[in-house]
GUBALO-783602 format. One record per residue: x, y, z of N, C-alpha, C, CB in turn; residue number from 1. Coordinates in nm, 2 decimals, padded with zeros to 4 digits. Glycine has a CB too. Example, Ala and Ser with C-alpha at 12.3 -4.5 7.8 and 13.67 -1.06 7.14 Angstrom:
<sites>
- 01.32 -00.57 00.78 01.23 -00.45 00.78 01.32 -00.33 00.78 01.13 -00.45 00.90 1
- 01.28 -00.22 00.71 01.37 -00.11 00.71 01.29 00.00 00.79 01.41 -00.06 00.57 2
</sites>
This chain:
<sites>
- 16.49 -13.41 -00.44 16.53 -13.27 -00.46 16.68 -13.25 -00.43 16.45 -13.17 -00.37 1
- 16.74 -13.17 -00.50 16.89 -13.14 -00.48 16.90 -13.04 -00.36 16.95 -13.09 -00.60 2
- 17.02 -13.04 -00.31 17.06 -12.95 -00.20 17.03 -12.81 -00.24 17.21 -12.97 -00.16 3
- 16.96 -12.73 -00.15 16.93 -12.59 -00.19 17.06 -12.51 -00.21 16.85 -12.53 -00.08 4
- 17.07 -12.45 -00.32 17.19 -12.37 -00.34 17.18 -12.23 -00.29 17.22 -12.37 -00.50 5
- 17.29 -12.15 -00.31 17.29 -12.01 -00.27 17.18 -11.93 -00.33 17.43 -11.95 -00.30 6
- 17.15 -11.96 -00.46 17.04 -11.89 -00.53 16.90 -11.91 -00.46 17.04 -11.93 -00.68 7
- 16.88 -12.04 -00.43 16.75 -12.07 -00.36 16.74 -12.00 -00.23 16.74 -12.22 -00.34 8
- 16.85 -12.00 -00.15 16.85 -11.93 -00.02 16.83 -11.78 -00.04 16.98 -11.96 00.05 9
- 16.89 -11.72 -00.14 16.88 -11.58 -00.17 16.73 -11.55 -00.20 16.97 -11.54 -00.29 10
- 16.66 -11.64 -00.28 16.52 -11.62 -00.31 16.44 -11.62 -00.18 16.47 -11.72 -00.41 11
- 16.47 -11.71 -00.09 16.40 -11.72 00.04 16.41 -11.59 00.12 16.46 -11.84 00.13 12
- 16.54 -11.54 00.12 16.56 -11.41 00.19 16.47 -11.30 00.14 16.71 -11.37 00.19 13
- 16.44 -11.31 00.01 16.36 -11.20 -00.06 16.21 -11.23 -00.05 16.40 -11.19 -00.21 14
- 16.17 -11.35 00.02 16.03 -11.38 00.04 15.97 -11.47 -00.06 15.95 -11.25 00.05 15
- 16.05 -11.54 -00.14 15.99 -11.63 -00.24 15.94 -11.75 -00.17 16.10 -11.66 -00.35 16
- 15.81 -11.77 -00.18 15.74 -11.88 -00.11 15.78 -12.01 -00.18 15.59 -11.86 -00.11 17
- 15.79 -12.01 -00.31 15.82 -12.14 -00.38 15.96 -12.18 -00.34 15.81 -12.11 -00.53 18
- 16.06 -12.09 -00.33 16.19 -12.13 -00.28 16.19 -12.18 -00.14 16.29 -12.00 -00.29 19
- 16.11 -12.12 -00.06 16.09 -12.16 00.08 16.03 -12.31 00.09 16.00 -12.07 00.16 20
- 15.94 -12.33 00.00 15.88 -12.47 -00.01 15.98 -12.57 -00.05 15.76 -12.47 -00.11 21
- 16.07 -12.53 -00.14 16.18 -12.62 -00.18 16.27 -12.65 -00.06 16.26 -12.56 -00.30 22
- 16.30 -12.54 00.02 16.38 -12.56 00.14 16.32 -12.65 00.24 16.41 -12.42 00.20 23
- 16.19 -12.63 00.26 16.11 -12.71 00.35 16.11 -12.86 00.30 15.96 -12.66 00.36 24
- 16.08 -12.88 00.18 16.08 -13.02 00.13 16.21 -13.09 00.14 16.03 -13.02 -00.02 25
- 16.32 -13.02 00.12 16.45 -13.07 00.13 16.49 -13.11 00.27 16.56 -12.98 00.07 26
- 16.46 -13.02 00.37 16.50 -13.04 00.51 16.40 -13.12 00.60 16.53 -12.91 00.57 27
- 16.28 -13.12 00.56 16.18 -13.18 00.65 16.21 -13.32 00.70 16.04 -13.18 00.58 28
- 16.24 -13.41 00.61 16.26 -13.55 00.65 16.39 -13.57 00.73 16.27 -13.64 00.53 29
- 16.50 -13.51 00.69 16.62 -13.52 00.77 16.61 -13.45 00.91 16.74 -13.46 00.70 30
- 16.53 -13.34 00.91 16.51 -13.27 01.03 16.43 -13.36 01.13 16.44 -13.13 01.01 31
- 16.33 -13.42 01.07 16.24 -13.51 01.15 16.32 -13.62 01.21 16.12 -13.56 01.07 32
- 16.40 -13.69 01.13 16.49 -13.80 01.18 16.58 -13.75 01.30 16.57 -13.86 01.07 33
- 16.64 -13.63 01.27 16.73 -13.58 01.37 16.66 -13.54 01.50 16.80 -13.45 01.31 34
- 16.54 -13.48 01.49 16.46 -13.44 01.60 16.41 -13.56 01.68 16.34 -13.35 01.56 35
- 16.36 -13.66 01.61 16.31 -13.78 01.68 16.43 -13.85 01.75 16.25 -13.88 01.57 36
- 16.55 -13.85 01.69 16.66 -13.91 01.76 16.69 -13.84 01.89 16.78 -13.91 01.67 37
- 16.67 -13.71 01.90 16.69 -13.63 02.02 16.58 -13.64 02.12 16.72 -13.48 01.98 38
- 16.46 -13.62 02.07 16.34 -13.61 02.16 16.27 -13.74 02.19 16.24 -13.52 02.09 39
- 16.29 -13.84 02.10 16.22 -13.97 02.12 16.07 -13.96 02.12 16.27 -14.03 02.25 40
- 16.02 -13.86 02.05 15.88 -13.83 02.04 15.85 -13.77 01.91 15.83 -13.74 02.16 41
- 15.78 -13.84 01.82 15.76 -13.79 01.68 15.68 -13.67 01.68 15.70 -13.90 01.60 42
- 15.57 -13.67 01.76 15.48 -13.55 01.76 15.56 -13.42 01.80 15.36 -13.58 01.85 43
- 15.63 -13.44 01.91 15.71 -13.32 01.96 15.82 -13.28 01.85 15.78 -13.35 02.09 44
- 15.87 -13.38 01.79 15.97 -13.35 01.68 15.91 -13.27 01.57 16.04 -13.48 01.63 45
- 15.79 -13.32 01.53 15.72 -13.25 01.42 15.69 -13.10 01.46 15.59 -13.32 01.39 46
- 15.65 -13.08 01.59 15.62 -12.95 01.64 15.74 -12.86 01.63 15.56 -12.95 01.78 47
- 15.85 -12.92 01.68 15.98 -12.85 01.68 16.02 -12.81 01.54 16.09 -12.94 01.74 48
- 16.00 -12.89 01.44 16.04 -12.86 01.30 15.95 -12.75 01.25 16.03 -12.99 01.21 49
- 15.82 -12.76 01.28 15.73 -12.65 01.23 15.77 -12.52 01.29 15.58 -12.69 01.27 50
- 15.80 -12.52 01.42 15.85 -12.40 01.49 15.97 -12.34 01.42 15.87 -12.43 01.64 51
- 16.07 -12.43 01.39 16.19 -12.39 01.33 16.17 -12.33 01.19 16.29 -12.50 01.32 52
- 16.09 -12.39 01.11 16.06 -12.34 00.98 15.98 -12.20 00.99 15.98 -12.44 00.90 53
- 15.90 -12.19 01.09 15.83 -12.06 01.11 15.93 -11.95 01.14 15.72 -12.07 01.22 54
- 16.03 -11.99 01.23 16.13 -11.89 01.27 16.22 -11.85 01.15 16.22 -11.95 01.38 55
- 16.25 -11.95 01.07 16.33 -11.93 00.95 16.26 -11.83 00.86 16.37 -12.06 00.88 56
- 16.13 -11.86 00.84 16.05 -11.77 00.75 16.04 -11.63 00.80 15.91 -11.83 00.73 57
- 16.01 -11.62 00.93 16.00 -11.48 00.99 16.13 -11.41 01.00 15.95 -11.50 01.14 58
- 16.25 -11.48 01.00 16.38 -11.42 01.01 16.46 -11.44 00.88 16.46 -11.47 01.13 59
- 16.39 -11.46 00.77 16.45 -11.50 00.64 16.55 -11.39 00.59 16.34 -11.52 00.54 60
- 16.52 -11.26 00.63 16.61 -11.16 00.59 16.75 -11.16 00.65 16.55 -11.02 00.62 61
- 16.76 -11.24 00.76 16.89 -11.26 00.83 16.97 -11.37 00.78 16.86 -11.27 00.98 62
- 16.91 -11.45 00.69 16.98 -11.57 00.64 17.10 -11.52 00.55 16.89 -11.66 00.55 63
- 17.21 -11.58 00.56 17.33 -11.54 00.48 17.35 -11.66 00.38 17.46 -11.52 00.57 64
- 17.30 -11.64 00.26 17.31 -11.75 00.16 17.45 -11.80 00.13 17.25 -11.70 00.03 65
- 17.55 -11.72 00.15 17.69 -11.76 00.12 17.74 -11.85 00.23 17.78 -11.64 00.10 66
- 17.68 -11.85 00.35 17.73 -11.94 00.46 17.66 -12.07 00.46 17.70 -11.87 00.59 67
- 17.71 -12.17 00.54 17.66 -12.30 00.54 17.53 -12.31 00.61 17.76 -12.40 00.62 68
- 17.42 -12.31 00.53 17.28 -12.31 00.58 17.25 -12.45 00.65 17.18 -12.29 00.47 69
- 17.31 -12.55 00.60 17.28 -12.69 00.66 17.33 -12.69 00.80 17.36 -12.80 00.58 70
- 17.45 -12.64 00.83 17.50 -12.63 00.96 17.42 -12.54 01.05 17.65 -12.58 00.96 71
- 17.38 -12.43 01.00 17.29 -12.33 01.07 17.16 -12.40 01.11 17.27 -12.21 00.98 72
- 17.10 -12.47 01.01 16.97 -12.53 01.03 16.97 -12.63 01.14 16.92 -12.59 00.90 73
- 17.07 -12.72 01.13 17.07 -12.83 01.23 17.12 -12.78 01.37 17.16 -12.94 01.18 74
- 17.20 -12.68 01.37 17.24 -12.62 01.50 17.12 -12.56 01.57 17.35 -12.51 01.48 75
- 17.04 -12.49 01.49 16.91 -12.43 01.54 16.82 -12.54 01.60 16.84 -12.34 01.43 76
- 16.81 -12.64 01.52 16.72 -12.75 01.56 16.77 -12.82 01.69 16.71 -12.86 01.45 77
- 16.90 -12.84 01.70 16.96 -12.90 01.82 16.93 -12.81 01.94 17.11 -12.93 01.80 78
- 16.96 -12.68 01.92 16.94 -12.58 02.03 16.79 -12.57 02.07 16.98 -12.44 01.99 79
- 16.70 -12.58 01.98 16.56 -12.58 02.01 16.52 -12.71 02.09 16.47 -12.57 01.88 80
- 16.58 -12.82 02.05 16.56 -12.94 02.13 16.61 -12.93 02.27 16.62 -13.06 02.06 81
- 16.72 -12.87 02.29 16.78 -12.85 02.42 16.69 -12.76 02.50 16.92 -12.80 02.41 82
- 16.64 -12.65 02.44 16.55 -12.56 02.51 16.42 -12.64 02.55 16.51 -12.44 02.41 83
- 16.38 -12.73 02.46 16.26 -12.81 02.49 16.28 -12.89 02.62 16.22 -12.90 02.37 84
- 16.40 -12.95 02.62 16.44 -13.04 02.74 16.44 -12.95 02.87 16.57 -13.10 02.72 85
- 16.50 -12.83 02.86 16.50 -12.74 02.97 16.36 -12.70 03.02 16.59 -12.61 02.94 86
- 16.28 -12.68 02.92 16.14 -12.64 02.95 16.07 -12.76 03.02 16.07 -12.60 02.83 87
- 16.09 -12.88 02.97 16.03 -13.00 03.03 16.07 -13.02 03.17 16.05 -13.12 02.94 88
- 16.20 -13.00 03.19 16.26 -13.02 03.32 16.20 -12.92 03.42 16.42 -13.01 03.32 89
- 16.19 -12.79 03.37 16.14 -12.69 03.46 15.99 -12.72 03.49 16.15 -12.55 03.39 90
- 15.92 -12.76 03.39 15.78 -12.80 03.41 15.77 -12.91 03.51 15.71 -12.84 03.28 91
- 15.86 -13.01 03.50 15.86 -13.12 03.60 15.89 -13.08 03.74 15.96 -13.23 03.55 92
- 15.99 -12.98 03.75 16.02 -12.93 03.88 15.90 -12.85 03.94 16.15 -12.84 03.87 93
- 15.84 -12.78 03.85 15.72 -12.70 03.90 15.61 -12.79 03.94 15.67 -12.61 03.79 94
- 15.59 -12.90 03.87 15.49 -13.00 03.90 15.52 -13.07 04.04 15.48 -13.11 03.79 95
- 15.65 -13.10 04.06 15.69 -13.16 04.18 15.67 -13.06 04.30 15.84 -13.21 04.18 96
- 15.71 -12.94 04.28 15.69 -12.84 04.38 15.54 -12.82 04.42 15.75 -12.70 04.34 97
- 15.46 -12.81 04.31 15.32 -12.80 04.33 15.26 -12.92 04.41 15.24 -12.79 04.20 98
- 15.30 -13.04 04.38 15.25 -13.15 04.45 15.30 -13.15 04.60 15.30 -13.28 04.38 99
- 15.43 -13.11 04.62 15.48 -13.10 04.75 15.40 -13.00 04.83 15.63 -13.07 04.75 100
- 15.37 -12.89 04.77 15.29 -12.78 04.84 15.15 -12.83 04.87 15.28 -12.66 04.75 101
- 15.09 -12.90 04.78 14.95 -12.96 04.80 14.96 -13.06 04.92 14.90 -13.03 04.68 102
- 15.06 -13.14 04.92 15.08 -13.24 05.02 15.10 -13.17 05.16 15.20 -13.33 04.99 103
- 15.18 -13.07 05.16 15.21 -12.99 05.29 15.08 -12.93 05.34 15.32 -12.89 05.26 104
- 15.00 -12.87 05.24 14.87 -12.81 05.28 14.78 -12.92 05.34 14.81 -12.74 05.16 105
- 14.78 -13.03 05.27 14.69 -13.14 05.32 14.73 -13.19 05.46 14.69 -13.26 05.22 106
- 14.86 -13.20 05.48 14.91 -13.24 05.61 14.88 -13.13 05.71 15.07 -13.25 05.61 107
- 14.89 -13.00 05.68 14.86 -12.90 05.77 14.71 -12.90 05.80 14.90 -12.76 05.71 108
- 14.63 -12.92 05.70 14.49 -12.92 05.71 14.45 -13.04 05.80 14.42 -12.94 05.57 109
- 14.51 -13.15 05.78 14.48 -13.27 05.86 14.52 -13.25 06.01 14.56 -13.40 05.81 110
- 14.64 -13.19 06.03 14.68 -13.16 06.17 14.58 -13.06 06.23 14.82 -13.09 06.17 111
- 14.53 -12.96 06.16 14.43 -12.87 06.21 14.30 -12.94 06.24 14.41 -12.75 06.11 112
- 14.26 -13.03 06.16 14.14 -13.10 06.19 14.15 -13.19 06.31 14.10 -13.19 06.06 113
- 14.27 -13.26 06.32 14.30 -13.34 06.44 14.30 -13.25 06.57 14.43 -13.42 06.42 114
- 14.36 -13.14 06.56 14.37 -13.05 06.67 14.23 -13.00 06.71 14.46 -12.92 06.64 115
- 14.15 -12.97 06.62 14.01 -12.93 06.65 13.93 -13.04 06.71 13.94 -12.87 06.52 116
- 13.95 -13.16 06.65 13.88 -13.28 06.71 13.92 -13.30 06.85 13.91 -13.40 06.62 117
- 14.04 -13.29 06.88 14.09 -13.31 07.02 14.03 -13.20 07.11 14.25 -13.30 07.03 118
- 14.02 -13.08 07.06 13.96 -12.97 07.13 13.81 -13.00 07.16 13.97 -12.83 07.06 119
- 13.74 -13.05 07.06 13.60 -13.08 07.08 13.58 -13.20 07.17 13.53 -13.12 06.94 120
- 13.66 -13.30 07.16 13.66 -13.41 07.25 13.68 -13.37 07.39 13.76 -13.52 07.21 121
- 13.78 -13.29 07.41 13.81 -13.24 07.55 13.70 -13.16 07.60 13.94 -13.15 07.54 122
- 13.64 -13.07 07.52 13.52 -12.99 07.56 13.40 -13.08 07.59 13.49 -12.89 07.45 123
- 13.38 -13.19 07.51 13.27 -13.28 07.54 13.29 -13.35 07.67 13.25 -13.38 07.43 124
- 13.42 -13.39 07.70 13.45 -13.46 07.82 13.43 -13.37 07.95 13.60 -13.51 07.82 125
- 13.44 -13.24 07.93 13.42 -13.15 08.04 13.27 -13.12 08.07 13.49 -13.01 08.01 126
- 13.18 -13.17 07.99 13.04 -13.15 08.01 12.99 -13.25 08.13 12.95 -13.18 07.88 127
- 12.88 -13.21 08.19 12.83 -13.30 08.29 12.78 -13.43 08.23 12.71 -13.23 08.37 128
- 12.77 -13.53 08.31 12.73 -13.66 08.26 12.60 -13.66 08.18 12.72 -13.77 08.37 129
- 12.50 -13.59 08.24 12.37 -13.58 08.18 12.37 -13.51 08.04 12.27 -13.51 08.27 130
- 12.44 -13.39 08.04 12.45 -13.32 07.91 12.53 -13.40 07.80 12.53 -13.18 07.93 131
- 12.63 -13.47 07.85 12.71 -13.55 07.76 12.62 -13.66 07.70 12.83 -13.62 07.83 132
- 12.54 -13.73 07.78 12.45 -13.83 07.73 12.35 -13.78 07.63 12.38 -13.90 07.85 133
- 12.29 -13.66 07.67 12.19 -13.60 07.58 12.25 -13.57 07.44 12.12 -13.48 07.65 134
- 12.37 -13.51 07.45 12.44 -13.47 07.33 12.47 -13.59 07.24 12.57 -13.40 07.36 135
- 12.52 -13.70 07.31 12.56 -13.82 07.23 12.43 -13.88 07.17 12.62 -13.92 07.33 136
- 12.32 -13.89 07.24 12.20 -13.95 07.19 12.15 -13.87 07.07 12.09 -13.95 07.30 137
- 12.16 -13.73 07.07 12.12 -13.65 06.97 12.21 -13.65 06.85 12.10 -13.50 07.02 138
- 12.34 -13.63 06.87 12.43 -13.61 06.76 12.48 -13.75 06.70 12.55 -13.53 06.80 139
- 12.52 -13.84 06.79 12.58 -13.96 06.74 12.47 -14.07 06.70 12.66 -14.02 06.85 140
- 12.36 -14.07 06.77 12.26 -14.17 06.74 12.14 -14.11 06.66 12.20 -14.23 06.87 141
- 12.14 -13.98 06.65 12.04 -13.91 06.57 11.90 -13.91 06.63 12.03 -13.98 06.44 142
- 11.89 -13.93 06.76 11.75 -13.93 06.82 11.70 -13.79 06.83 11.76 -13.99 06.96 143
- 11.57 -13.78 06.82 11.49 -13.65 06.83 11.48 -13.61 06.98 11.35 -13.66 06.77 144
- 11.44 -13.49 07.00 11.42 -13.44 07.14 11.32 -13.53 07.21 11.38 -13.29 07.14 145
- 11.21 -13.57 07.14 11.11 -13.65 07.20 11.16 -13.78 07.24 10.99 -13.66 07.10 146
- 11.24 -13.85 07.15 11.29 -13.98 07.18 11.39 -13.98 07.30 11.36 -14.04 07.05 147
- 11.47 -13.87 07.31 11.56 -13.86 07.42 11.49 -13.84 07.55 11.66 -13.74 07.40 148
- 11.38 -13.76 07.54 11.30 -13.73 07.66 11.24 -13.86 07.71 11.19 -13.62 07.63 149
- 11.18 -13.94 07.62 11.12 -14.06 07.66 11.22 -14.16 07.72 11.04 -14.12 07.55 150
- 11.34 -14.17 07.65 11.44 -14.26 07.70 11.49 -14.23 07.84 11.56 -14.26 07.59 151
- 11.51 -14.10 07.86 11.57 -14.05 07.99 11.46 -14.02 08.09 11.66 -13.93 07.97 152
- 11.34 -14.02 08.05 11.22 -13.99 08.14 11.23 -13.84 08.19 11.21 -14.09 08.25 153
- 11.26 -13.75 08.10 11.26 -13.61 08.13 11.18 -13.54 08.03 11.41 -13.55 08.14 154
- 11.15 -13.41 08.05 11.07 -13.34 07.95 11.15 -13.31 07.83 11.01 -13.21 08.02 155
- 11.07 -13.29 07.72 11.13 -13.25 07.59 11.20 -13.12 07.60 11.02 -13.25 07.48 156
- 11.14 -13.03 07.68 11.20 -12.89 07.70 11.33 -12.90 07.77 11.10 -12.80 07.78 157
- 11.35 -12.99 07.87 11.47 -13.01 07.94 11.58 -13.06 07.84 11.46 -13.11 08.06 158
- 11.54 -13.15 07.75 11.64 -13.20 07.65 11.68 -13.09 07.57 11.57 -13.31 07.56 159
- 11.59 -13.01 07.52 11.62 -12.89 07.44 11.72 -12.80 07.51 11.50 -12.82 07.39 160
- 11.68 -12.76 07.63 11.77 -12.67 07.71 11.91 -12.72 07.74 11.70 -12.64 07.85 161
- 11.92 -12.85 07.77 12.05 -12.92 07.79 12.13 -12.92 07.66 12.03 -13.06 07.84 162
- 12.07 -12.94 07.55 12.14 -12.94 07.42 12.19 -12.80 07.39 12.05 -13.00 07.31 163
- 12.11 -12.70 07.41 12.14 -12.56 07.38 12.26 -12.53 07.47 12.02 -12.47 07.40 164
- 12.26 -12.56 07.60 12.36 -12.52 07.69 12.49 -12.60 07.66 12.32 -12.55 07.83 165
- 12.48 -12.73 07.62 12.60 -12.81 07.59 12.67 -12.75 07.46 12.55 -12.96 07.56 166
- 12.59 -12.72 07.36 12.65 -12.67 07.24 12.71 -12.53 07.26 12.54 -12.66 07.13 167
- 12.65 -12.45 07.34 12.70 -12.32 07.37 12.83 -12.33 07.45 12.60 -12.24 07.46 168
- 12.84 -12.42 07.55 12.97 -12.45 07.62 13.08 -12.50 07.53 12.94 -12.54 07.74 169
- 13.04 -12.59 07.44 13.14 -12.65 07.35 13.19 -12.54 07.25 13.07 -12.76 07.26 170
- 13.10 -12.46 07.20 13.14 -12.35 07.11 13.24 -12.25 07.18 13.02 -12.27 07.06 171
- 13.20 -12.21 07.31 13.28 -12.12 07.38 13.42 -12.18 07.41 13.21 -12.08 07.52 172
- 13.43 -12.31 07.45 13.56 -12.37 07.49 13.64 -12.39 07.36 13.53 -12.50 07.55 173
- 13.58 -12.43 07.25 13.66 -12.45 07.13 13.71 -12.31 07.07 13.58 -12.52 07.02 174
- 13.62 -12.21 07.07 13.65 -12.08 07.02 13.77 -12.02 07.11 13.53 -11.98 07.03 175
- 13.76 -12.04 07.24 13.86 -11.99 07.33 13.99 -12.05 07.31 13.82 -12.00 07.48 176
- 13.99 -12.19 07.28 14.12 -12.26 07.26 14.18 -12.22 07.13 14.09 -12.41 07.27 177
- 14.10 -12.19 07.03 14.15 -12.16 06.90 14.21 -12.02 06.90 14.04 -12.16 06.79 178
- 14.15 -11.92 06.97 14.21 -11.79 06.97 14.32 -11.76 07.06 14.10 -11.69 07.00 179
</sites>
């Protein structure tokens, strides 16, 4: 196809779809080469070209057929590529900021968990030897009240009472330390 002349551009400004198709067919391949050379990504280059042709069609009444359309076209394409780079950079910065925030939250969460663990360990250490042993047998070793009672040679009810009191003391000490 030959270079679109002033008459073809004038027809485009008036909404002639056939003239626009001629414009598209003439510029598509050179535009693709130019865009790929800038973006280094054929799919993104294709998207950019489609977006430019859509803008040209929507703003066709603003085209000045007597001026250098070729220069206008490739300047628009270059500017759109630069805008694409800015958008990508901004997205990358936002991604980095998001990951940094997630990492900071995870660090804070980890610190909070460690702080609570220390509180619980301190509270457990403050229990009497008997309560500490009953708690350990129940929570760490998974023994039932009956198994603990038989192992320590105490009643099942005593095991239950000691566990209730131990857990109540732990809750009170940890709640007090947190507030």
